[in-house]
C-alpha positions as a Python dict, from the first residue, in 0.01 Angstrom:
ca = {
    (1, 'X'): (0, 0, 0),
    (2, 'X'): (358, 101, -77),
    (3, 'X'): (497, 388, 101),
    (4, 'X'): (489, 741, -89),
    (5, 'X'): (847, 773, -31),
    (6, 'X'): (919, 416, -177),
    (7, 'X'): (698, 481, -497),
    (8, 'X'): (898, 829, -516),
    (9, 'X'): (1238, 651, -497),
    (10, 'X'): (1151, 363, -735),
    (11, 'X'): (1044, 628, -1005),
    (12, 'X'): (1381, 807, -954),
    (13, 'X'): (1579, 467, -939),
    (14, 'X'): (1430, 384, -1273),
    (15, 'X'): (1594, 691, -1440),
    (16, 'X'): (1933, 561, -1355),
    (17, 'X'): (1943, 192, -1249),
    (18, 'X'): (1805, -75, -1485),
    (19, 'X'): (1453, -167, -1355),
    (20, 'X'): (1526, 35, -1083),
    (21, 'X'): (1702, -215, -890),
    (22, 'X'): (2048, -392, -851),
    (23, 'X'): (1942, -758, -860),
    (24, 'X'): (1612, -840, -1043),
    (25, 'X'): (1370, -1007, -806),
    (26, 'X'): (1400, -698, -583),
    (27, 'X'): (1171, -536, -843),
    (28, 'X'): (884, -703, -717),
    (29, 'X'): (788, -775, -1076),
    (30, 'X'): (649, -1113, -984),
    (31, 'X'): (426, -1042, -716),
    (32, 'X'): (305, -693, -833),
    (33, 'X'): (338, -349, -655),
    (34, 'X'): (620, -107, -563),
    (35, 'X'): (948, -247, -380),
    (36, 'X'): (1000, -127, -15),
    (37, 'X'): (1315, 98, 8),
    (38, 'X'): (1435, 1, 346),
    (39, 'X'): (1605, 270, 568),
    (40, 'X'): (1724, 44, 849),
    (41, 'X'): (1760, -289, 997),
    (42, 'X'): (1785, -420, 1335),
    (43, 'X'): (1743, -780, 1493),
    (44, 'X'): (1478, -959, 1274),
    (45, 'X'): (1310, -642, 1151),
    (46, 'X'): (1330, -391, 866),
    (47, 'X'): (1233, -21, 883),
    (48, 'X'): (1126, 122, 507),
    (49, 'X'): (1179, 493, 423),
    (50, 'X'): (821, 582, 559),
    (51, 'X'): (876, 426, 897),
    (52, 'X'): (681, 119, 842),
    (53, 'X'): (840, -194, 1030),
    (54, 'X'): (819, -547, 895),
    (55, 'X'): (928, -881, 1027),
    (56, 'X'): (1213, -1005, 808),
    (57, 'X'): (1226, -1338, 648),
    (58, 'X'): (1433, -1226, 356),
    (59, 'X'): (1750, -1180, 583),
    (60, 'X'): (1955, -1027, 294),
    (61, 'X'): (1916, -1344, 117),
    (62, 'X'): (2040, -1559, 390),
    (63, 'X'): (2371, -1397, 563),
    (64, 'X'): (2197, -1259, 866),
    (65, 'X'): (2175, -1570, 1073),
    (66, 'X'): (2232, -1359, 1396),
    (67, 'X'): (1998, -1094, 1260),
    (68, 'X'): (2062, -762, 1125),
    (69, 'X'): (2325, -522, 1278),
    (70, 'X'): (2424, -728, 1596),
    (71, 'X'): (2609, -516, 1825),
    (72, 'X'): (2918, -714, 1867),
    (73, 'X'): (2938, -722, 1490),
    (74, 'X'): (2905, -347, 1437),
    (75, 'X'): (3172, -288, 1704),
    (76, 'X'): (3416, -536, 1553),
    (77, 'X'): (3375, -359, 1212),
    (78, 'X'): (3417, -6, 1364),
    (79, 'X'): (3735, -130, 1520),
    (80, 'X'): (3882, -252, 1214),
    (81, 'X'): (3753, 52, 990),
    (82, 'X'): (3984, 264, 1188),
    (83, 'X'): (4268, 25, 1113),
    (84, 'X'): (4221, 36, 750),
    (85, 'X'): (3915, -73, 513),
    (86, 'X'): (4141, -222, 216),
    (87, 'X'): (4516, -305, 198),
    (88, 'X'): (4556, -504, -131),
    (89, 'X'): (4783, -716, 42),
    (90, 'X'): (4758, -1014, 274),
    (91, 'X'): (4658, -981, 647),
    (92, 'X'): (4619, -1198, 955),
    (93, 'X'): (4248, -1175, 947),
    (94, 'X'): (4238, -1350, 619),
    (95, 'X'): (4445, -1681, 759),
    (96, 'X'): (4207, -1644, 1084),
    (97, 'X'): (3908, -1709, 875),
    (98, 'X'): (4055, -1961, 618),
    (99, 'X'): (4144, -2155, 935),
    (100, 'X'): (3802, -2144, 1086),
    (101, 'X'): (3655, -2217, 769),
    (102, 'X'): (3859, -2545, 727),
    (103, 'X'): (3779, -2642, 1096),
    (104, 'X'): (3420, -2631, 1031),
    (105, 'X'): (3411, -2750, 689),
    (106, 'X'): (3682, -3038, 670),
    (107, 'X'): (3681, -3112, 313),
    (108, 'X'): (3800, -2751, 252),
    (109, 'X'): (4179, -2835, 284),
    (110, 'X'): (4264, -2494, 89),
    (111, 'X'): (4042, -2189, 83),
    (112, 'X'): (4027, -1909, -150),
    (113, 'X'): (3813, -1593, -65),
    (114, 'X'): (3632, -1403, -340),
    (115, 'X'): (3373, -1134, -330),
    (116, 'X'): (3066, -1310, -447),
    (117, 'X'): (2877, -1659, -490),
    (118, 'X'): (2907, -1611, -850),
    (119, 'X'): (3288, -1566, -842),
    (120, 'X'): (3301, -1867, -596),
    (121, 'X'): (3095, -2078, -868),
    (122, 'X'): (3265, -1968, -1159),
    (123, 'X'): (3617, -2014, -999),
    (124, 'X'): (3527, -2366, -876),
    (125, 'X'): (3414, -2500, -1219),
    (126, 'X'): (3753, -2327, -1385),
    (127, 'X'): (3972, -2521, -1114),
    (128, 'X'): (3767, -2839, -1200),
    (129, 'X'): (3835, -2816, -1572),
    (130, 'X'): (4193, -2735, -1514),
    (131, 'X'): (4265, -2992, -1279),
    (132, 'X'): (4092, -3293, -1485),
    (133, 'X'): (4180, -3150, -1825),
    (134, 'X'): (3829, -3197, -1912),
    (135, 'X'): (3572, -2928, -2013),
    (136, 'X'): (3222, -3032, -1945),
    (137, 'X'): (3018, -2971, -1650),
    (138, 'X'): (2695, -3112, -1518),
    (139, 'X'): (2449, -2883, -1330),
    (140, 'X'): (2077, -2968, -1239),
    (141, 'X'): (1782, -2804, -1392),
    (142, 'X'): (1660, -2512, -1152),
    (143, 'X'): (1959, -2479, -966),
    (144, 'X'): (2159, -2137, -968),
    (145, 'X'): (2519, -2091, -943),
    (146, 'X'): (2526, -1713, -982),
    (147, 'X'): (2537, -1541, -1330),
    (148, 'X'): (2829, -1661, -1498),
    (149, 'X'): (2775, -1745, -1847),
    (150, 'X'): (2826, -2124, -1809),
    (151, 'X'): (2532, -2157, -1542),
    (152, 'X'): (2288, -1944, -1717),
    (153, 'X'): (2129, -2253, -1870),
    (154, 'X'): (1789, -2364, -1698),
    (155, 'X'): (1880, -2171, -1360),
    (156, 'X'): (1651, -2115, -1100),
    (157, 'X'): (1594, -1815, -896),
    (158, 'X'): (1555, -1466, -1063),
    (159, 'X'): (1577, -1635, -1382),
    (160, 'X'): (1294, -1878, -1271),
    (161, 'X'): (1102, -1605, -1136),
    (162, 'X'): (1058, -1395, -1462),
    (163, 'X'): (1027, -1687, -1714),
    (164, 'X'): (1351, -1666, -1890),
    (165, 'X'): (1578, -1926, -1782),
    (166, 'X'): (1828, -1826, -2024),
    (167, 'X'): (1969, -1526, -2081),
    (168, 'X'): (2042, -1308, -2424),
    (169, 'X'): (2394, -1223, -2421),
    (170, 'X'): (2525, -1548, -2338),
    (171, 'X'): (2713, -1724, -2650),
    (172, 'X'): (2625, -2064, -2743),
    (173, 'X'): (2977, -2160, -2696),
    (174, 'X'): (2982, -2044, -2345),
    (175, 'X'): (2703, -2289, -2238),
    (176, 'X'): (2809, -2573, -2478),
    (177, 'X'): (3011, -2766, -2214),
    (178, 'X'): (2721, -2744, -1979),
    (179, 'X'): (2517, -3049, -1943),
    (180, 'X'): (2180, -3060, -1774),
    (181, 'X'): (2053, -3320, -1534),
    (182, 'X'): (1736, -3341, -1323),
    (183, 'X'): (1762, -3285, -939),
    (184, 'X'): (1687, -3602, -735),
    (185, 'X'): (1711, -3833, -1061),
    (186, 'X'): (2045, -4035, -1062),
    (187, 'X'): (1953, -4208, -1383),
    (188, 'X'): (1966, -3846, -1565),
    (189, 'X'): (2307, -3821, -1430),
    (190, 'X'): (2420, -4152, -1520),
    (191, 'X'): (2300, -4108, -1872),
    (192, 'X'): (2510, -3801, -1917),
    (193, 'X'): (2828, -3959, -1795),
    (194, 'X'): (2786, -4236, -2042),
    (195, 'X'): (2714, -4032, -2314),
    (196, 'X'): (3017, -3827, -2247),
    (197, 'X'): (3295, -4033, -2148),
    (198, 'X'): (3593, -3902, -1981),
    (199, 'X'): (3459, -3553, -2085),
    (200, 'X'): (3320, -3449, -1753),
    (201, 'X'): (3506, -3242, -1527),
    (202, 'X'): (3268, -3192, -1244),
    (203, 'X'): (2893, -3233, -1139),
    (204, 'X'): (2791, -2904, -940),
    (205, 'X'): (2489, -2895, -731),
    (206, 'X'): (2302, -2702, -447),
    (207, 'X'): (2317, -3010, -203),
    (208, 'X'): (1964, -2855, -96),
    (209, 'X'): (1822, -2652, -373),
    (210, 'X'): (1734, -2301, -267),
    (211, 'X'): (1713, -2114, -590),
    (212, 'X'): (1401, -2315, -725),
    (213, 'X'): (1241, -2290, -349),
    (214, 'X'): (1387, -2524, -100),
    (215, 'X'): (1388, -2864, -249),
    (216, 'X'): (1561, -3136, -45),
    (217, 'X'): (1769, -3401, -179),
    (218, 'X'): (1582, -3758, -150),
    (219, 'X'): (1732, -4037, 47),
    (220, 'X'): (2061, -4157, -144),
    (221, 'X'): (2062, -3903, -409),
    (222, 'X'): (2381, -3708, -288),
    (223, 'X'): (2549, -4026, -208),
    (224, 'X'): (2464, -4160, -538),
    (225, 'X'): (2613, -3855, -692),
    (226, 'X'): (2954, -3913, -484),
    (227, 'X'): (2952, -4275, -599),
    (228, 'X'): (2920, -4165, -946),
    (229, 'X'): (3217, -3903, -931),
    (230, 'X'): (3416, -4156, -773),
    (231, 'X'): (3379, -4434, -1043),
    (232, 'X'): (3460, -4174, -1349),
    (233, 'X'): (3731, -3928, -1202),
    (234, 'X'): (3499, -3658, -1199),
    (235, 'X'): (3475, -3392, -905),
    (236, 'X'): (3170, -3340, -711),
    (237, 'X'): (3109, -2973, -631),
    (238, 'X'): (2880, -2834, -365),
    (239, 'X'): (2738, -2506, -426),
    (240, 'X'): (2692, -2431, -33),
    (241, 'X'): (2655, -2057, -92),
    (242, 'X'): (2323, -2058, 71),
    (243, 'X'): (2352, -2359, 288),
    (244, 'X'): (2703, -2331, 426),
    (245, 'X'): (2697, -2281, 795),
    (246, 'X'): (2308, -2254, 795),
    (247, 'X'): (2195, -2594, 783),
    (248, 'X'): (2486, -2701, 1032),
    (249, 'X'): (2807, -2583, 1125),
    (250, 'X'): (2955, -2766, 818),
    (251, 'X'): (2703, -2719, 595),
    (252, 'X'): (2470, -2945, 387),
    (253, 'X'): (2783, -3204, 377),
    (254, 'X'): (2796, -3225, 736),
    (255, 'X'): (2401, -3287, 765),
    (256, 'X'): (2395, -3559, 481),
    (257, 'X'): (2748, -3694, 573),
    (258, 'X'): (2886, -3668, 198),
    (259, 'X'): (3221, -3504, 117),
    (260, 'X'): (3237, -3314, -196),
    (261, 'X'): (3581, -3224, -376),
    (262, 'X'): (3513, -2875, -400),
    (263, 'X'): (3277, -2632, -207),
    (264, 'X'): (3131, -2283, -291),
    (265, 'X'): (3052, -2066, 3),
    (266, 'X'): (2883, -1731, 56),
    (267, 'X'): (2640, -1524, 249),
    (268, 'X'): (2708, -1637, 615),
    (269, 'X'): (3047, -1647, 557),
    (270, 'X'): (3054, -1282, 514),
    (271, 'X'): (2829, -1177, 828),
    (272, 'X'): (2646, -941, 582),
    (273, 'X'): (2925, -801, 388),
    (274, 'X'): (3032, -913, 34),
    (275, 'X'): (3240, -1252, 100),
    (276, 'X'): (3261, -1578, -67),
    (277, 'X'): (3469, -1844, -110),
    (278, 'X'): (3567, -2155, -303),
    (279, 'X'): (3796, -2457, -162),
    (280, 'X'): (3842, -2824, -134),
    (281, 'X'): (4113, -3084, -169),
    (282, 'X'): (4483, -2980, -144),
    (283, 'X'): (4592, -3148, -461),
    (284, 'X'): (4315, -2957, -661),
    (285, 'X'): (4329, -2639, -488),
    (286, 'X'): (4743, -2622, -495),
    (287, 'X'): (4693, -2583, -879),
    (288, 'X'): (4534, -2250, -817),
    (289, 'X'): (4766, -1941, -906),
    (290, 'X'): (5028, -1875, -747),
    (291, 'X'): (5080, -2207, -633),
    (292, 'X'): (4985, -2351, -987),
    (293, 'X'): (4890, -2261, -1324),
    (294, 'X'): (4507, -2206, -1271),
    (295, 'X'): (4445, -1838, -1273),
    (296, 'X'): (4217, -1641, -1040),
    (297, 'X'): (4251, -1307, -883),
    (298, 'X'): (4066, -1026, -684),
    (299, 'X'): (4129, -667, -607),
    (300, 'X'): (3907, -694, -291),
    (301, 'X'): (3964, -1071, -226),
    (302, 'X'): (4049, -1087, 176),
    (303, 'X'): (3906, -731, 226),
    (304, 'X'): (3990, -661, 588),
    (305, 'X'): (3647, -540, 679),
    (306, 'X'): (3491, -868, 512),
    (307, 'X'): (3722, -1097, 696),
    (308, 'X'): (3622, -924, 1036),
    (309, 'X'): (3258, -975, 975),
    (310, 'X'): (3327, -1352, 854),
    (311, 'X'): (3536, -1431, 1184),
    (312, 'X'): (3250, -1231, 1405),
    (313, 'X'): (2985, -1439, 1230),
    (314, 'X'): (3143, -1792, 1231),
    (315, 'X'): (3220, -1775, 1598),
    (316, 'X'): (2871, -1726, 1694),
    (317, 'X'): (2746, -2048, 1526),
    (318, 'X'): (2661, -2269, 1852),
    (319, 'X'): (2462, -2577, 1891),
    (320, 'X'): (2210, -2394, 2086),
    (321, 'X'): (2147, -2126, 1775),
    (322, 'X'): (2092, -2445, 1550),
    (323, 'X'): (1878, -2605, 1773),
    (324, 'X'): (1651, -2276, 1840),
    (325, 'X'): (1652, -2203, 1442),
    (326, 'X'): (1533, -2578, 1389),
    (327, 'X'): (1256, -2557, 1618),
    (328, 'X'): (1140, -2222, 1497),
    (329, 'X'): (1167, -2359, 1143),
    (330, 'X'): (944, -2644, 1232),
    (331, 'X'): (678, -2434, 1389),
    (332, 'X'): (655, -2174, 1130),
    (333, 'X'): (639, -2456, 856),
    (334, 'X'): (357, -2645, 1045),
    (335, 'X'): (184, -2308, 1121),
    (336, 'X'): (177, -2225, 730),
    (337, 'X'): (54, -2554, 642),
    (338, 'X'): (-227, -2526, 879),
    (339, 'X'): (-313, -2184, 771),
    (340, 'X'): (-348, -2320, 415),
    (341, 'X'): (-544, -2635, 519),
    (342, 'X'): (-791, -2432, 718),
    (343, 'X'): (-828, -2178, 417),
    (344, 'X'): (-883, -2472, 159),
    (345, 'X'): (-541, -2352, -40),
    (346, 'X'): (-329, -2630, -174),
    (347, 'X'): (10, -2580, -6),
    (348, 'X'): (318, -2789, 22),
    (349, 'X'): (572, -2672, 254),
    (350, 'X'): (914, -2751, 235),
    (351, 'X'): (1171, -2696, 516),
    (352, 'X'): (1505, -2779, 661),
    (353, 'X'): (1631, -2596, 980),
    (354, 'X'): (1613, -2244, 913),
    (355, 'X'): (1507, -2255, 536),
    (356, 'X'): (1168, -2260, 448),
    (357, 'X'): (950, -2244, 103),
    (358, 'X'): (555, -2273, 88),
    (359, 'X'): (474, -2373, -241),
    (360, 'X'): (131, -2297, -382),
    (361, 'X'): (45, -2627, -522),
    (362, 'X'): (-94, -2981, -420),
    (363, 'X'): (210, -3163, -599),
    (364, 'X'): (489, -3273, -351),
    (365, 'X'): (797, -3059, -459),
    (366, 'X'): (1106, -3254, -547),
    (367, 'X'): (1256, -3122, -850),
    (368, 'X'): (1196, -2836, -1137),
    (369, 'X'): (888, -2963, -1269),
    (370, 'X'): (696, -3003, -958),
    (371, 'X'): (809, -2657, -822),
    (372, 'X'): (677, -2520, -1132),
    (373, 'X'): (328, -2650, -1073),
    (374, 'X'): (309, -2382, -806),
    (375, 'X'): (37, -2074, -868),
    (376, 'X'): (267, -1804, -880),
    (377, 'X'): (-65, -1568, -873),
    (378, 'X'): (-172, -1724, -545),
    (379, 'X'): (182, -1646, -412),
    (380, 'X'): (166, -1278, -537),
    (381, 'X'): (-188, -1241, -322),
    (382, 'X'): (-47, -1388, -38),
    (383, 'X'): (269, -1187, -71),
    (384, 'X'): (91, -858, -60),
    (385, 'X'): (-148, -974, 195),
    (386, 'X'): (172, -1067, 444),
    (387, 'X'): (335, -743, 350),
    (388, 'X'): (47, -522, 438),
    (389, 'X'): (27, -683, 772),
    (390, 'X'): (379, -629, 861),
    (391, 'X'): (582, -945, 724),
    (392, 'X'): (847, -888, 451),
    (393, 'X'): (915, -1221, 229),
    (394, 'X'): (1111, -1297, -71),
    (395, 'X'): (923, -1152, -372),
    (396, 'X'): (911, -1459, -573),
    (397, 'X'): (751, -1819, -517),
    (398, 'X'): (1098, -1993, -613),
    (399, 'X'): (1314, -1846, -314),
    (400, 'X'): (1381, -1956, 42),
    (401, 'X'): (1254, -1777, 359),
    (402, 'X'): (1547, -1755, 631),
    (403, 'X'): (1497, -1737, 1004),
    (404, 'X'): (1761, -1589, 1215),
    (405, 'X'): (1892, -1615, 1574),
    (406, 'X'): (1702, -1266, 1636),
    (407, 'X'): (1377, -1402, 1559),
    (408, 'X'): (1169, -1480, 1866),
    (409, 'X'): (863, -1700, 1927),
    (410, 'X'): (641, -1404, 1911),
    (411, 'X'): (743, -1312, 1568),
    (412, 'X'): (689, -1688, 1464),
    (413, 'X'): (327, -1660, 1628),
    (414, 'X'): (262, -1309, 1457),
    (415, 'X'): (347, -1456, 1130),
    (416, 'X'): (133, -1745, 1138),
    (417, 'X'): (-153, -1548, 1229),
    (418, 'X'): (-105, -1306, 956),
    (419, 'X'): (-47, -1615, 727),
    (420, 'X'): (-399, -1718, 824),
    (421, 'X'): (-546, -1381, 710),
    (422, 'X'): (-345, -1404, 392),
    (423, 'X'): (-440, -1748, 314),
    (424, 'X'): (-823, -1644, 353),
    (425, 'X'): (-741, -1364, 96),
    (426, 'X'): (-578, -1629, -153),
    (427, 'X'): (-895, -1864, -107),
    (428, 'X'): (-1132, -1562, -173),
    (429, 'X'): (-929, -1431, -485),
    (430, 'X'): (-960, -1815, -619),
    (431, 'X'): (-1324, -1822, -552),
}
């Protein structure tokens, strides 16, 4: 049951905010019920406005790899706030963070900071077009690269959740240069390249998809994309807004040993504040204004509070943290699979490190089509049963769960026990 205060707040919000929320999936439309309005967060837990507490697996959709409101971060932000919250001019902090990013992600010889993943992806596409003199971009069905017009074609995430992969208000001309390939299908990519000779500027991909749920690349897929790009003078762009610093210190490109030409980062890079970045090869990025003619700007880019949070977040990434996150992720994935099996509920659990998605289907999930075989009604029952048991999940079948360093073995055990009860409820509803 939603708290009384959340219901009242949602009623008020709908009078002044479209749908009552500032990002669509938060509205709980895919799972039913009223969204919880959160009053505070600490470690691995959220507390809503009625005082109910939840183990959190949304973690602000990925940024909080160290947990909510870690003491070191809040102290660092307080110190910086006293020195100024925005300058509109260069500061040493942005140089420090750019150097740290380059050290962790060596493919990013040059880094430009922005304020959102949408900005990063939009800018990377512009840079790819400008640097190559070509106009077309290949994206993959079910992958999400923010809400810029050119990418709202067969997008994942919220668009997929609500059954509207394309958005009204996007002019036909804005998507005319966007070509659609199938994730884990090199043949579909080769066909597009052959049909559009010397017209494709970039192939953009989430190297581990997270916006149709977690979908891993099949062996050789990313390497195959690299080879195609090399043969045809196409730039390979990794959208690591979600996977950057989460799957490894150097992101998915480190984990899979594939070096892209351009990379988009977000979430963890900002330590919970609105920061993103794009960057890559020096010869390509040196064409960005003011070094070159390709224009991109932002009033709050390089904001000192955001840079402070990013520096604190990245300095805390250690081998021990990744080892612990991977161990907890494996335990949780196995526990969810076991709970479903015991209840007789079809479930596929895709996981890598601290990213997990349980799909309510008996079909192995390797691409968009297999992801959409999931029983979203079953997920809705599961979601609400977990919420009633104090576990806060992403309110969509097609999102990743995230673990943090603040989660404990007890949290995982509690979550698995709650999942056993929730799966039994799913099984009864099915019957």
